C-alpha positions in Angstrom: -30.7 12.9 7.9 -27.9 14.3 10.0 -25.5 14.4 7.1 -27.6 17.0 5.2 -27.2 19.5 8.0 -23.4 18.9 8.1 -23.0 19.5 4.4 -24.5 23.0 4.7 -21.9 24.1 7.2 -18.7 22.3 6.5 -16.1 22.4 3.8 -15.7 18.6 3.8 -17.9 15.7 4.8 -18.0 12.1 3.9 -20.2 9.2 5.1 -19.6 5.4 5.0 -20.9 2.2 6.6 -17.8 0.3 5.8 -16.1 0.7 9.2 -14.3 -2.7 8.9 -12.7 -1.6 5.7 -11.8 1.8 7.0 -10.2 0.2 10.0 -8.2 -2.2 7.8 -6.9 0.7 5.8 -5.9 2.9 8.7 -4.2 0.0 10.5 -1.7 0.0 7.6 -0.4 3.4 8.9 0.2 2.1 12.5 3.8 0.7 11.9 4.8 4.0 10.5 3.7 6.1 13.5 5.6 4.2 16.2 8.9 6.0 15.5 10.1 9.5 15.0 9.0 12.8 16.4 5.2 13.4 16.9 4.8 9.6 16.8 1.1 9.4 15.9 0.7 12.5 13.8 -0.7 11.9 10.3 -1.3 14.4 7.6 -4.6 14.1 5.7 -4.9 15.6 2.3 -8.5 16.2 1.2 -9.5 17.0 -2.3 -12.4 16.4 -4.7 -11.3 12.8 -5.4 -10.8 11.4 -2.0 -8.5 11.3 1.1 -4.8 10.7 1.3 -3.1 9.8 4.6 0.6 10.7 4.7 3.3 9.9 7.2 7.0 10.4 6.9 9.5 9.0 9.5 13.0 10.2 10.1 13.4 11.3 6.5 14.1 7.7 5.5 10.6 6.3 4.8 7.3 7.7 3.7 3.8 6.2 3.3 0.8 7.6 1.4 -2.5 5.7 1.7 -5.3 6.8 -0.6 -9.0 6.2 -0.2 -11.1 7.3 -3.2 -14.5 9.0 -2.7 -16.2 5.9 -4.2 -15.9 4.3 -0.8 -18.3 6.8 0.7 -22.1 6.8 0.5 -21.9 10.6 0.4 -18.9 12.8 -0.3 -18.9 16.6 -0.3 -15.8 18.8 -0.7 -15.9 22.6 -0.8 -12.6 24.5 -1.0 -11.1 27.2 -3.2 -11.9 26.6 -6.8 -13.9 23.3 -6.6 -17.2 22.2 -5.1 -17.5 18.4 -5.5 -20.3 16.3 -4.1 -21.3 12.6 -4.6 -24.2 10.7 -3.3 -24.2 7.0 -4.3 -23.1 6.9 -7.9 -24.1 10.4 -8.8 -21.3 13.0 -9.0 -21.5 16.7 -9.4 -18.7 19.2 -9.6 -18.5 23.0 -9.9 -15.4 25.1 -10.6 -14.8 28.6 -9.3 -12.6 31.1 -11.1 -10.8 32.3 -7.9 -9.0 29.0 -7.0 -5.8 27.4 -8.1 -5.1 24.0 -9.7 -3.6 22.5 -6.5 -6.9 22.6 -4.6 -6.8 20.6 -1.4 -7.1 20.9 2.4 -4.5 19.6 4.9 -5.4 18.2 8.3 -2.9 17.0 10.9 -4.4 14.6 13.5 -3.5 11.8 15.9 -4.3 8.7 13.9 -4.4 6.4 17.0 -7.2 8.6 18.4 -9.3 8.1 15.3 -8.7 4.4 15.2 -9.7 4.0 18.8 -13.0 5.7 18.2 -13.8 3.7 15.1 -13.0 0.4 16.9 -15.2 1.3 19.8 -18.1 2.3 17.6 -17.7 -0.8 15.5 -18.3 -3.1 18.4 -22.0 -2.9 17.9 -23.0 -6.3 16.6 -26.7 -5.7 16.3 -26.8 -2.7 14.0 -25.2 -1.0 11.0 -23.1 2.0 12.0 -22.8 4.9 9.7 -19.7 7.0 10.2 -19.5 10.6 9.0 -16.2 12.5 8.8 -16.3 16.3 8.6 -14.0 19.3 8.7 -14.5 23.0 8.3 -11.0 24.3 7.8 -8.2 25.8 9.8 -9.0 26.4 13.5 -11.8 23.8 13.5 -11.8 20.3 14.9 -11.9 17.2 12.8 -15.2 15.6 13.6 -16.4 12.0 13.5 -20.1 11.2 13.9 -21.4 7.6 14.5 -25.1 6.9 13.9 -27.1 3.7 14.3 -30.9 3.3 14.5 -31.0 4.4 18.2 -28.2 6.8 18.9 -25.9 9.4 17.4 -22.4 10.1 18.9 -20.1 12.9 18.0 -16.3 13.0 18.6 -14.1 16.0 18.0 -10.4 15.9 17.6 -7.9 18.7 17.8 -6.0 19.6 14.6 -2.4 20.8 14.5 -0.4 23.2 12.6 0.7 21.6 9.3 4.4 21.9 8.6 5.8 21.7 5.1 6.6 18.1 4.5 10.2 17.5 3.4 10.1 14.9 0.6 13.7 15.5 -0.5 15.3 12.1 -1.3 12.0 10.3 -1.0 10.8 10.7 -4.6 11.5 7.9 -7.1 13.7 8.9 -10.0 11.6 7.3 -12.7 14.2 8.0 -15.4 16.9 5.9 -13.7 15.2 2.7 -12.5 17.5 -0.3 -12.0 14.9 -2.9 -11.4 11.2 -3.4 -11.1 9.0 -6.4 -10.4 5.4 -7.2 -9.6 4.7 -9.8 -6.9 1.6 -11.4 -5.6 0.7 -9.7 -2.3 0.2 -12.7 -0.1 3.5 -14.2 -1.2 5.4 -11.1 -0.3 3.6 -11.0 3.1 4.6 -14.5 3.9 8.2 -13.9 2.8 8.4 -10.8 5.1 6.8 -12.8 7.9 9.4 -15.5 7.6 12.2 -13.0 7.7 10.7 -11.5 10.9 10.6 -15.0 12.5 14.4 -15.5 11.9 15.1 -12.2 13.6 16.3 -10.5 10.4 18.1 -7.2 11.2 19.4 -6.3 7.7 17.9 -7.4 4.4 19.3 -7.6 0.9 17.0 -7.6 -2.1 18.4 -9.6 -4.9 17.0 -9.5 -8.5 18.5 -11.1 -11.6 17.0 -12.1 -15.0 18.3 -14.6 -17.5 17.8 -15.0 -21.3 16.4 -18.5 -20.8 13.7 -17.2 -18.4 15.3 -18.5 -15.2 14.8 -15.3 -13.2 15.6 -14.9 -9.6 14.1 -12.7 -6.9 15.1 -13.2 -3.3 15.3 -11.7 0.1 18.6 -12.4 2.0 18.5 -12.1 5.7 21.5 -10.9 7.7 21.1 -11.7 11.4 23.1 -12.9 14.4 22.7 -16.5 13.0 24.3 -15.5 9.7 22.7 -15.4 6.2 19.5 -17.0 5.1 17.6 -16.5 1.9 13.9 -16.6 0.9 13.7 -17.1 -2.9 10.4 -16.6 -4.6 9.5 -19.3 -7.2 9.9 -18.2 -10.8 6.3 -18.5 -11.7 4.2 -15.9 -13.5 1.4 -16.5 -11.0 3.7 -15.3 -8.3 6.4 -13.2 -9.9 4.4 -11.6 -12.6 7.1 -9.3 -13.9 10.8 -8.9 -13.3 13.1 -6.6 -15.3 16.6 -5.3 -14.7 17.7 -2.0 -16.3 21.0 -0.4 -17.1 20.4 2.6 -14.9 18.1 4.3 -17.4 14.7 2.6 -17.1 14.7 1.5 -20.7 17.7 -0.7 -21.5 17.0 -4.3 -20.3 19.9 -6.3 -19.0 20.2 -10.1 -18.4 22.6 -11.9 -16.1 23.4 -8.7 -14.2 22.1 -8.7 -10.6 20.5 -5.7 -9.0 21.1 -5.6 -5.2 19.6 -3.3 -2.5 20.5 -3.2 1.2 17.9 -2.2 3.7 17.3 -2.0 7.4 14.7 -4.7 8.0 12.8 -2.6 10.6 12.0 -0.2 7.7 11.1 -3.0 5.3 9.0 -4.8 7.8 6.7 -1.7 8.1 5.0 -2.7 4.8 4.1 -6.2 6.0 0.6 -5.3 7.3 -0.1 -3.5 4.0 1.0 -6.5 1.9 -1.3 -8.8 3.8 -4.3 -7.1 2.2 -2.6 -6.6 -1.2 -3.6 -8.1 -4.5 -0.4 -7.1 -6.3 2.7 -5.2 -5.2 5.0 -3.3 -7.5 8.6 -2.9 -6.4 11.0 -0.4 -8.1 14.4 0.8 -7.1 16.4 3.7 -8.7 20.1 4.3 -8.9 20.0 6.5 -5.7 19.1 3.5 -3.6 15.4 4.5 -3.2 12.9 1.7 -3.1 9.3 2.4 -4.1 6.5 0.0 -3.1 3.1 0.4 -4.7 0.3 -1.7 -3.1 -3.2 -2.3 -4.4 -5.7 -4.2 -2.3 -8.5 -6.5 -3.5 -12.1 -5.4 -3.7 -15.4 -7.1 -4.3 -17.5 -6.6 -7.4 -21.0 -6.1 -6.1 -22.4 -2.6 -5.7 -24.5 -1.4 -2.8 -27.7 -0.3 -4.4 -29.5 1.3 -1.5 -28.1 1.1 2.0 -31.2 2.8 3.4 -33.2 -0.3 2.6 -31.0 -2.5 4.7 -32.8 -3.6 7.9 -31.1 -1.9 10.9 -31.7 -5.1 12.9 -29.5 -7.1 10.6 -26.7 -8.9 12.4 -23.0 -8.0 12.3 -22.5 -10.9 9.9 -24.6 -9.1 7.3 -22.8 -5.9 8.1 -19.4 -7.4 7.5 -20.5 -9.1 4.3 -21.9 -5.8 2.9 -20.1 -5.5 -0.5 -18.0 -2.6 -1.4 -19.1 -0.4 -4.3 -18.3 -1.8 -7.7 -16.5 1.3 -8.8 -14.4 1.6 -5.7 -10.7 0.8 -6.7 -9.6 -0.4 -3.3 -6.9 0.7 -0.8 -4.0 2.2 -2.6 -0.7 2.5 -0.8 2.6 4.1 -1.9 5.7 3.6 0.2 9.2 4.9 -0.5 12.3 4.1 1.6 16.0 4.8 1.4 18.6 2.2 1.2 20.5 1.7 4.5 23.8 2.2 2.8 25.4 1.5 -0.6 27.0 -1.9 -0.6 30.6 -2.2 -1.5 32.3 -4.5 -4.0 33.1 -7.1 -1.4 29.6 -7.3 0.0 28.1 -7.5 -3.5 30.5 -10.4 -4.3 29.5 -12.2 -1.1 25.8 -11.9 -1.9 26.4 -13.1 -5.5 28.3 -16.2 -4.2 25.6 -16.9 -1.7 23.0 -16.9 -4.5 25.1 -19.2 -6.6 24.9 -22.1 -4.0 22.2 -24.7 -4.0 20.2 -26.1 -1.1 23.1 -28.3 0.0 25.6 -25.4 0.0 27.3 -26.7 -3.1 28.6 -24.1 -5.6 26.8 -24.1 -8.9 29.0 -23.5 -11.9 27.0 -21.8 -14.7 28.5 -21.4 -18.1 29.3 -17.7 -19.0 26.5 -15.9 -20.7 26.6 -12.8 -22.8 24.5 -9.9 -21.6 21.6 -9.2 -23.9 20.6 -5.6 -24.1 17.5 -4.4 -25.9 15.5 -1.3 -26.1 12.0 -1.5 -24.7 9.0 -0.3 -26.7 7.4 3.1 -26.2 4.5 1.4 -24.5 6.8 -0.4 -22.0 8.7 2.8 -21.3 5.4 4.5 -20.4 4.4 1.6 -18.2 7.7 1.8 -16.3 7.2 5.4 -15.4 3.9 4.9 -13.7 2.8 3.1 -10.6 0.9 -0.1 -10.1 -2.4 1.8 -10.8 -1.5 2.1 -14.5 -2.6 5.8 -14.5 -1.1 9.0 -13.2 -2.0 10.5 -9.8 -3.6 7.2 -8.6 -7.0 8.3 -9.7 -8.2 5.8 -12.3 -7.3 2.4 -11.2 -7.4 -0.9 -13.0 -8.5 -3.5 -10.4 -6.6 -6.8 -10.7 -8.3 -10.1 -10.9 -9.1 -11.4 -7.4 -10.5 -14.6 -6.0 -13.7 -13.6 -4.1 -13.7 -17.0 -2.4 -10.3 -16.5 -0.8 -10.4 -16.1 2.9 -8.0 -14.0 4.8 -6.2 -15.8 7.7 -4.6 -14.2 10.6 -1.0 -14.5 11.8 -1.8 -17.3 14.2 -3.4 -19.5 11.5 -0.4 -19.1 9.3 1.9 -20.6 11.9 0.1 -24.0 11.5 2.3 -25.2 8.7 0.2 -23.9 5.8 1.9 -23.8 2.5 1.6 -21.4 -0.4 -1.2 -22.0 -2.8 1.1 -22.8 -5.7 2.6 -25.8 -7.5 3.8 -28.2 -4.7 7.2 -28.3 -6.4 7.6 -24.6 -5.7 6.7 -24.3 -2.0 7.2 -21.0 -0.4 9.4 -19.8 1.2 12.6 -21.7 0.3 15.2 -21.5 3.1 18.6 -22.9 2.6 
């Protein structure tokens, strides 16, 4: 097999037949490469556990997309202190005494070039395509090899000098979180899509909890037409978790709103990612930095032996080929800066807007005392990690998913479809 020869000469190689899944993942990067200098440059971190695709735009927004090695049929990494290889479900790892702990390779490539090649190769509807990625270090090209039962194609891409990435201001202050919530992915996608349709230019994120459980999470659009709001139903199946903190990530507050103000062009960049998301974790710190952790759904059937698959199988079989059972899914982490800190007058206006009903009538609520309580040690630990529930995004708890759910494209969603929830809580609620 061609891959065996590659592994003997390259520092990194990985092979997969899941080209549709790979394309879906890389497409999440596209909105982030349309702006800023070196528009389509993406930095790839390669280590023994998988690939991370990183893009930072204008020092205000950053995305990191992670694909673990379980996605690949064969994965070999040789650099510095570690030699790691995996074929199927069998992993082996060797440590060398001359390397450091931070052992990885960095590759800077044009992401649109890679996507174009994968899309062209994936047009073959009569065969299963195996794609092999390989790289031999600084000064060498990044190589893609596409193989089917008849032909092998090799594409080489120039790599570029890697500049030190400036992450200043784009790292979440986990000790000073002001709110966090977990939202169902498709609900967040439809909310952002509705904001796009009303030509939203600036967006407020409004979060507020109540002692009686009447929590509120909403997006408020500011456009040429004025203000409009998309309020998510207060249902555990949609809004799984919502907590407001008193600037310290531990002290829970009720009846005190947390408000963030963002440029919608930045917020809208995550819309494609949320379309494939199972759950989305939103967190904001006192510095106005919003962190978005996205975890996609995966299937639960393992590919036992791809070599036994008939090469004459149709594309329908190729598309239905299940992802490996131990593959955690596409993991995306986005951080973005608040457009500006809202002043007292703007905050009061937003609070008044949220206190009106669908008819524009002001709702008078009786005053409530603020309940403050300390979270448990377990909850404090949970608040300091991302949606994956473990550090470094390596071990991932896959959320429950509905394998029968079918993904619909944007055109289908314009046909008046409603959210799959209680009919009394249709989404989104505009008023």
